[in-house]
C-alpha positions as CSV (number, residue, x, y, z in Angstrom):
1,M,-6.3,73.4,-36.3
2,M,-9.8,72.2,-36.5
3,K,-8.6,68.9,-38.1
4,N,-6.3,68.5,-35.1
5,N,-9.1,69.0,-32.6
6,F,-11.3,66.5,-34.6
7,K,-8.5,63.8,-34.2
8,K,-8.1,64.5,-30.5
9,L,-11.9,64.1,-29.8
10,F,-12.2,61.0,-31.8
11,A,-9.3,59.4,-30.1
12,T,-10.8,60.2,-26.7
13,A,-14.3,58.8,-27.7
14,L,-12.5,55.6,-28.9
15,A,-10.6,55.2,-25.7
16,T,-13.8,55.6,-23.5
17,T,-15.5,53.1,-25.6
18,L,-12.9,50.5,-25.4
19,V,-12.6,51.1,-21.5
20,L,-16.5,50.7,-21.0
21,G,-16.5,47.7,-23.2
22,L,-13.8,46.0,-21.0
23,V,-15.5,46.9,-17.8
24,G,-18.8,45.5,-19.0
25,C,-17.2,42.3,-20.2
26,G,-15.5,42.0,-16.7
27,T,-18.6,42.4,-14.6
28,T,-21.3,40.5,-16.5
29,P,-22.3,37.3,-14.9
30,S,-22.9,34.1,-16.7
31,K,-26.5,32.8,-16.6
32,D,-25.4,30.1,-14.3
33,E,-23.9,32.3,-11.7
34,P,-25.9,35.2,-9.9
35,A,-24.3,38.5,-9.8
36,K,-23.1,39.5,-6.2
37,A,-22.3,43.0,-5.3
38,E,-18.7,43.7,-4.1
39,G,-18.8,43.5,-0.3
40,D,-22.0,41.6,0.1
41,K,-22.1,39.1,3.2
42,A,-23.7,35.8,3.5
43,E,-27.0,36.0,5.7
44,V,-26.4,34.9,9.2
45,T,-28.8,32.5,10.7
46,V,-29.8,33.4,14.2
47,V,-30.9,30.6,16.5
48,K,-32.6,31.5,19.8
49,V,-31.7,29.3,22.7
50,G,-33.3,29.4,26.1
51,V,-31.2,29.3,29.2
52,V,-31.6,29.8,32.9
53,G,-29.1,31.6,34.9
54,E,-25.8,33.5,34.0
55,Y,-23.4,30.7,33.4
56,N,-23.2,31.2,29.6
57,A,-19.4,31.9,28.7
58,Q,-19.5,28.8,26.7
59,W,-22.1,30.3,24.2
60,D,-19.6,33.1,23.7
61,T,-17.0,30.4,22.4
62,I,-19.6,28.6,20.5
63,N,-20.3,32.0,18.5
64,E,-16.8,32.2,17.7
65,L,-16.5,28.7,16.4
66,L,-19.8,29.3,14.2
67,K,-18.9,32.4,12.4
68,D,-17.6,30.6,9.3
69,D,-20.9,28.8,9.1
70,N,-22.7,32.1,9.4
71,I,-24.7,30.9,12.5
72,Q,-25.2,33.0,15.6
73,V,-26.5,31.9,18.8
74,E,-28.9,34.4,20.6
75,L,-29.6,33.7,24.2
76,V,-33.2,34.0,25.6
77,K,-32.8,34.2,29.3
78,F,-35.4,32.9,31.7
79,S,-35.8,33.3,35.4
80,D,-37.1,29.9,36.3
81,Y,-37.2,26.3,35.0
82,A,-40.8,26.0,34.1
83,A,-40.6,28.5,31.1
84,P,-38.0,27.3,28.6
85,N,-39.5,24.1,27.6
86,R,-42.9,25.7,27.2
87,A,-41.4,28.6,25.0
88,L,-39.7,25.8,22.8
89,N,-42.6,23.6,22.4
90,D,-44.8,26.8,21.4
91,G,-42.1,27.9,19.0
92,E,-41.0,31.0,20.8
93,I,-37.3,29.8,20.9
94,D,-35.5,27.4,18.7
95,L,-33.5,25.4,21.3
96,D,-33.1,25.3,25.1
97,A,-30.1,24.4,27.3
98,F,-30.6,24.3,30.8
99,Q,-31.9,20.9,32.2
100,H,-30.8,17.4,32.8
101,K,-32.5,14.4,31.3
102,A,-34.6,13.6,34.2
103,F,-36.1,16.9,34.5
104,L,-36.8,16.8,30.5
105,A,-38.3,13.3,30.8
106,N,-40.5,14.4,33.7
107,D,-41.7,17.7,31.9
108,I,-42.5,15.8,28.7
109,E,-44.4,13.3,30.6
110,K,-46.5,15.9,32.6
111,K,-47.0,18.6,30.1
112,G,-47.1,16.5,26.8
113,Y,-44.4,18.6,25.2
114,D,-43.1,17.4,21.7
115,I,-39.5,17.9,22.4
116,V,-36.3,16.0,22.4
117,A,-32.6,16.0,23.6
118,I,-30.3,16.4,20.6
119,G,-26.9,16.7,22.5
120,D,-25.3,16.3,25.8
121,T,-23.5,19.3,27.4
122,I,-22.6,19.1,31.1
123,I,-23.2,17.7,34.5
124,A,-23.5,20.2,37.6
125,P,-22.9,18.3,40.8
126,L,-25.4,19.1,43.6
127,S,-24.1,20.5,46.7
128,I,-25.2,21.3,50.1
129,Y,-24.3,25.1,50.7
130,N,-24.0,26.0,54.3
131,N,-24.9,29.1,56.3
132,K,-21.5,29.7,57.8
133,D,-23.0,31.6,60.6
134,K,-24.9,28.5,61.8
135,V,-22.8,25.3,60.7
136,S,-19.3,24.5,59.1
137,S,-19.8,20.8,58.5
138,I,-22.4,18.1,57.9
139,D,-21.6,16.9,61.3
140,E,-23.0,20.3,62.9
141,I,-26.3,19.8,61.5
142,K,-28.6,19.2,64.5
143,D,-32.2,18.5,65.2
144,G,-34.5,21.4,64.3
145,D,-32.2,22.9,61.6
146,T,-33.9,23.7,58.4
147,I,-32.3,22.7,55.1
148,A,-33.9,24.1,51.9
149,I,-34.2,22.2,48.7
150,P,-35.6,22.4,45.2
151,S,-39.5,22.0,44.9
152,D,-39.6,20.3,41.6
153,L,-40.0,16.7,41.4
154,T,-36.8,15.6,39.8
155,N,-34.3,18.1,41.4
156,G,-36.1,17.8,44.9
157,G,-35.8,13.9,44.7
158,R,-32.1,14.3,43.7
159,A,-31.7,16.7,46.7
160,L,-33.2,14.1,49.1
161,K,-30.9,11.4,47.8
162,L,-28.0,13.8,48.6
163,L,-29.3,14.4,52.1
164,E,-29.6,10.5,52.3
165,A,-25.9,10.2,51.0
166,A,-24.9,12.7,53.8
167,G,-26.5,10.5,56.3
168,L,-29.2,13.0,57.5
169,I,-32.1,10.8,56.2
170,E,-33.1,7.6,54.7
171,C,-35.4,7.2,51.6
172,D,-37.6,4.3,50.4
173,P,-35.2,2.5,48.1
174,A,-38.2,1.6,45.7
175,K,-38.5,5.2,44.7
176,G,-35.2,5.2,42.9
177,Y,-33.5,8.6,42.4
178,V,-36.7,10.7,42.6
179,P,-38.2,10.2,46.2
180,T,-40.5,13.0,47.8
181,K,-40.7,14.0,51.4
182,Q,-43.4,11.3,51.9
183,D,-40.9,8.7,50.9
184,I,-38.5,9.5,53.8
185,T,-38.5,6.4,56.1
186,K,-36.2,7.6,58.7
187,Y,-34.8,10.9,60.0
188,N,-31.1,10.4,61.5
189,K,-31.3,14.1,62.4
190,N,-34.6,15.6,62.9
191,I,-34.2,18.3,60.4
192,E,-37.0,20.5,58.6
193,I,-36.9,20.2,54.9
194,L,-38.1,23.5,53.2
195,E,-39.2,23.1,49.5
196,A,-38.7,26.2,47.2
197,E,-38.3,27.1,43.6
198,S,-34.7,26.4,42.5
199,A,-33.8,30.1,41.6
200,T,-34.7,31.4,45.2
201,L,-32.6,28.9,47.3
202,A,-29.6,31.1,47.4
203,N,-31.8,33.9,48.7
204,I,-33.4,31.6,51.3
205,L,-29.8,30.3,52.5
206,P,-29.5,33.1,55.2
207,D,-32.6,31.8,56.8
208,C,-31.6,28.3,57.0
209,A,-28.7,26.1,58.3
210,A,-28.0,25.0,54.7
211,A,-29.6,24.7,51.1
212,I,-29.2,22.3,48.3
213,I,-28.6,24.5,45.1
214,N,-27.7,23.3,41.8
215,G,-24.6,24.4,40.0
216,G,-26.3,27.0,37.8
217,N,-28.0,28.8,40.4
218,A,-25.2,28.7,42.8
219,F,-22.9,30.1,40.0
220,T,-25.4,32.9,39.3
221,A,-25.6,33.5,43.2
222,G,-21.8,33.9,43.3
223,L,-21.4,30.8,45.3
224,D,-18.1,28.8,45.0
225,P,-18.6,25.0,45.0
226,N,-15.1,24.6,46.5
227,K,-15.3,26.9,49.3
228,D,-19.1,27.3,50.2
229,T,-20.3,23.7,50.4
230,I,-20.3,21.0,53.1
231,F,-21.2,18.0,50.9
232,T,-21.3,17.3,47.2
233,E,-23.1,14.8,45.0
234,N,-20.9,11.9,43.9
235,V,-21.1,12.1,39.9
236,D,-19.1,8.8,39.3
237,P,-21.6,6.6,37.5
238,A,-19.9,3.6,39.0
239,V,-20.9,4.9,42.4
240,N,-24.1,6.8,41.7
241,E,-26.5,5.0,39.3
242,A,-28.6,8.1,38.7
243,V,-25.8,10.0,37.0
244,P,-26.7,9.1,33.3
245,Q,-30.0,10.9,33.8
246,L,-28.6,14.0,35.5
247,I,-26.5,15.0,32.4
248,N,-27.8,18.5,30.9
249,V,-28.7,18.5,27.5
250,I,-29.5,20.7,24.4
251,V,-33.1,20.2,23.5
252,S,-35.2,20.8,20.2
253,R,-38.7,20.4,19.0
254,T,-39.1,16.8,17.9
255,A,-39.7,17.8,14.2
256,D,-36.3,19.9,14.3
257,K,-34.2,17.1,15.8
258,D,-32.2,16.6,12.5
259,N,-32.0,20.1,11.6
260,E,-28.5,20.8,10.1
261,V,-27.9,24.2,11.7
262,Y,-29.0,22.9,15.1
263,N,-26.6,19.9,14.9
264,K,-23.8,22.2,14.0
265,I,-24.4,23.9,17.2
266,V,-24.4,20.8,19.1
267,D,-21.0,19.9,17.3
268,A,-19.6,23.2,18.3
269,Y,-20.4,22.6,22.0
270,H,-18.7,19.3,21.7
271,T,-15.3,21.0,21.1
272,E,-12.0,21.3,23.2
273,E,-12.5,25.0,22.9
274,V,-15.8,24.8,24.8
275,K,-14.4,22.2,27.2
276,T,-11.4,24.7,28.0
277,T,-14.0,27.6,28.7
278,V,-16.1,25.6,31.0
279,N,-13.1,24.5,33.0
280,D,-11.5,27.9,33.2
281,Q,-14.7,29.9,33.8
282,Y,-16.6,27.6,36.4
283,K,-13.7,26.0,38.5
284,G,-15.5,22.6,38.8
285,A,-19.0,23.9,39.2
286,F,-19.7,22.2,36.0
287,I,-18.2,19.0,34.3
288,C,-18.2,18.4,30.6
289,T,-19.9,15.0,29.6
290,W,-19.1,14.4,25.9
291,E,-16.2,12.2,24.9
């Protein structure tokens, strides 16, 4: 009886030893390959991108496209145009995407930022949004009416050129696409031009006959560029020579312009999937500018 029990115990111990030996051989990594626990995931690289406004559906699409690269865009939202470039230059965010090339160039010149455009995105045609209780067309704008425009140099100058294209004023042609109110040479209608920060223009509209609001702020305010405007900027470069400077861009610090991760974000933006999102979500408020 003891003999039989001893044989059973010996067989069990031998089997256990063989099993442990096989498991050990299967899980021991080679010296050239680090061990990875089952279920481990690659670390995700989070990139903070500064934006202004609520027109951000394209970034959801970009995050879907970047999943396989373990890159995730985290949006940092600002309430005005003055803040994102400062935050980028100071290292608080990694990229920003809210401005056109003319605005960027002016900010760099005035504030000395060491930042640079790394990819085109969209162009947002500038429009004159009318107070429907006061006017229903450009022809109804009359002497004494107030029209609000952006107060910053580049968008304000662009707005004045739009008023000129609409036949309301004339500007000194020597000032190019960034004239100021002092460069108005003639008022075809004796309008009052009120300058205000871009993000406030939709709120000011009820107190004016009209306001010139850029696409992003108009969308954020719930305005429809197809229904709520009486005049829109022509963005055909053959007609409007300023258009190349009005293209919005993704911006990085100059030292990071060749960063592989950031360039993958630009590449993801430049896809048909993003173009479809922009076209479907914004109904013409934004036009994709990459080929």
